[in-house]
N, C-alpha and C positions, 0 to 999 in steps of 0.2 A: 863314803863307805856305806854298807847296807844299813847298819844301825842308825847312823846319822841321817840317812835318807828317810828312814821310818820316822825318826823323831821330827824331822822337818816337814813331814806330811806332804812331800812333793810327788804324789801319785801312788797307786797301788803297787806294793812290792811283793815279790815271790822269792822265798828262800827254800833251799833243799836241805833237809837234815841228812847228815852223813855219820855213819858209825865207823870209827877207825878199825883197821884190821887187827886181828888177834895175833900179832907178830910184827916183825920189823920190815916186812916188804909192803910198801905202799904203791908199787907200780901198777898192779891190776886195778886198784881203786882209782888212782889218778887217771888211768887210761879211760875208765868208765866215765869219770866226771868230765874229762876232756871231750868225750863224744857228745856231751850235752851242749856244746858251743852254739849250735843253731837255734836253741830254744831261748825264748824270752824269759830269763830268770835273772835275779839280781845278786845272788850270792849263795853261800853255803853256811849251814849251821852245824857245828861239829860237836858231837856228844862226847862226854867224858866218862869212860868206864860204865856204860849203861848196864842196868840190872846188876850192878856191883861185881862185874867180871872184868879182869884185866884186858886192856886194849892199848894199842899204841898211843903215845902221848897226844892228846887232842891239840895241844899248843903246837907241837911239831907238825902235825898234819895240817893245821890251819896255815902255817907258814908255807908248807909245800903246795897246798891248794892255791894260795894267792900267787905264788911264784909261777905255777904251771898253767893256771887257767886265766889269770888276770882278773879274777872276780874276788870280792872280799869274802872273808870267812869269819863267822861269829864263834867265839870260844865259849863252850859251856864250862862254867867254873863252879865247883861244888865245895862245900865245907866238909864233906864226908872224908876226903882223902888227905887233907892237909891241916897242919897247925898254922897258927897266925904267921910265923916266920916264913913258912913255905908259901902260904897264900900271897903274902906281900911280894915275895920273889917272883911268883907266877905272874902277878899282875904287871910288875915292872918288866918282866921278860916278854910278856905279850906286847907291850908298847914298843919295846926295842925291836921286835920282829915285824912291826908294822901292822899288828892286829889292833883294831880300834874299838871293837865291840865285844862285850861279854854277855852271856846269859847266865844269871845267877840262879842256882837251884840248890836244894838241900842234898840232892843225890839219892838214888835208890838205896834202900837199906840192905845191908849184907844179910844174905840168907842164913837162917839158924845153923844149917849144917856147915857153913863156911866160917863161922865165928871162932872156931878153934884156932884157925890160922890167920884170920883177917879181922881187924877191928875198925869201927867207925872212929873218926877223930872229932869232927864237929867242934873245933876250937873256937869258931865264930858262927853266929847264926846268920840267917839269910839277910837280915836287916844290916848287920854289921859288915857283911861282905859287900853289899851294895854300896855302903858308904866308903869302904876301902877302894872299890873299883872307881868310884867317882873321884876320890882323892888322887888316884893314880892317873887320872886324865882319860879314863875309858868311858865309852857310852855303855850304860848298864841296863839290861833288860831283865825282867822277872817272869815267872810262870804263874798262870792262874788255873787252879784245879778245883772245880766246884763240887767234886764228888768224894772228897777225902774221908768224910765221916758221915754219920746220919744227918747231922745238921750242916752238911758240907758247904752248901751255898752261902749260908749266913757266915760261917767261919771263914770261908775263902774270901768273901768280900771284905771282912774285917782285916784279914791278913794283907790283902791287896792294898788297903788304905795305909797300913803300916809300911809296906814296901814303897809306896809313893812318898810317904814322909821321909823315908830313909834316903831317897834320891833316885828311885827308879825312873827310867826314861821311856820305856816301852814295855808292852806285855805280850806274852805268847800263851795262847790257851791250849788246853787239851783238845784232841780231835772232836769234831762234830760230824754227824752222818745224815742229818736231815734238817729241814727248815726249823723245826721246833728246837733242836739242839743248838743251831746257830743263833736263834732268837734268844734262847736262855743265856748264852754266853755274851751276846751283845748287850742285853739288858743288865746283866750282872756287872759288866765292866764299864757301863756307860758313864758313871759318875766319877771314874778315876781320873779323867782328864788327860789320859795318855793315849798314844797310838796303840791299837790292839791288833795283833797278828793271830789269825785263827789257825789252829793245827789241822792238818788233813793227813790221815793215815789210810791209804788205799787198802781195801780188803783183797785178799789173795785167793782164799778158798772158804767154803762154808765152815770148816774147822777153825780157820783163822778168825772169822767173825765171831764164832761162839766163844773161842778162847779169850779174845779181847773183852767181850762183854762179861764173861763169867769170872775171869781170873785176874784181869789187869785193873788195879785200882785207878779210878779217875776216868775210865773210858766206858761209855754207854753206847752200845750199838742197838738201835731200836729193833723191835721184833720184826717189823715190816722189812727192814733192810736185811736182817738175817734170813728171813724167809726167801727174799729175792735171790740171795746167794745160794741157798739150798736148791732152789728151783731152776737156776740158770744152767743152760747147756754149756756155757763158757763162763765159769765163775770169775776168771781173771778179767775178762772183758766187762762183766757186770760190775766188778769192784772198781775198775777204771771209770766206768760210766757214772757210778755214784760219786767218785772223786771229782769228776768234771762238774757234776751238779753242785756239790758243796763248794767248789771253787767259785762258781757263779754266785752262790749265796754269800761267800766271803767278800767278793767284790762289791756287793751291795751294802755290806754292813761293817767292814773292817778296813784297816789301813794296809793290810797285807795278809799273806798266807804262808805257812811253813809246811811244805809237803814232805812226808816221811816215807820214802819208798820202802816197802817191806822186804826184808831178807836180801838187801842189796840189789833189788831188781830195778836199777836205775833206768833200764830200757822202757819201763812202763810210762816214764815221763813224756815220751814222744806221743803216746796215746792221750795222756791227761792234758798236756799243754799244747799239743800240736794239732788238735782237732777242735771244732766249735763245741761249746758246752751244750748239753741237752739234759733231759729229765732223767731221774734215777732209774726209771723202768722202761725207757724207750728202747 
């Protein structure tokens, strides 16, 4: 399966991040994922209630994806939504459904305006959840976010060390957009001794690039990349061009890449994965 392949370091691996639908109908999403069959990718990585908004069960969608595409799915597992009883049941349920790999995250915080009706649980921390996943016989990955606070890189490296000690088996980073960003991630994670997967979030519009840089914690879009998006006659093509460029950088530095198609635009993957890589401004 995807996680085990990354752990075993047998070649560069590509996963596609999937956001479950906001409702019970998975058919349109599964149809879109089935259309990716001609592409060289190794599996899917399924988010759990991203930005703390309700979505279809990620575990259910992982099972459906594996059944209908024949490719493995990685289940994002957060401590935000479950107490320890529920987390244990979730991990055992994943094993029963043939899911072999989980990505352990803290989960996005619930927005202040939503806290009247929704609360964080966080009955276990990330380190405890990694240990639980390993005890359940799952391959456990963790995330690396170097920009979480002012001293983010120092703190993130220290937290990554703790995650490794807890039993983490691979690492997925935040997105990078240029060589400097890829180098920073590679250098920061070099000593962890685990396979590292670089995040790639293709840019869609100039507004999208600005929003990610200004509003999303953990993501830095360099000024030169934002300028290229503003100047591009076709911003979507420019964003895909940049994604192809950073995929090349990932191949040179990391064990794999996790591509996160924005706003369910899975069709962009044919441009990103189906053409030879080139420079960001070609």
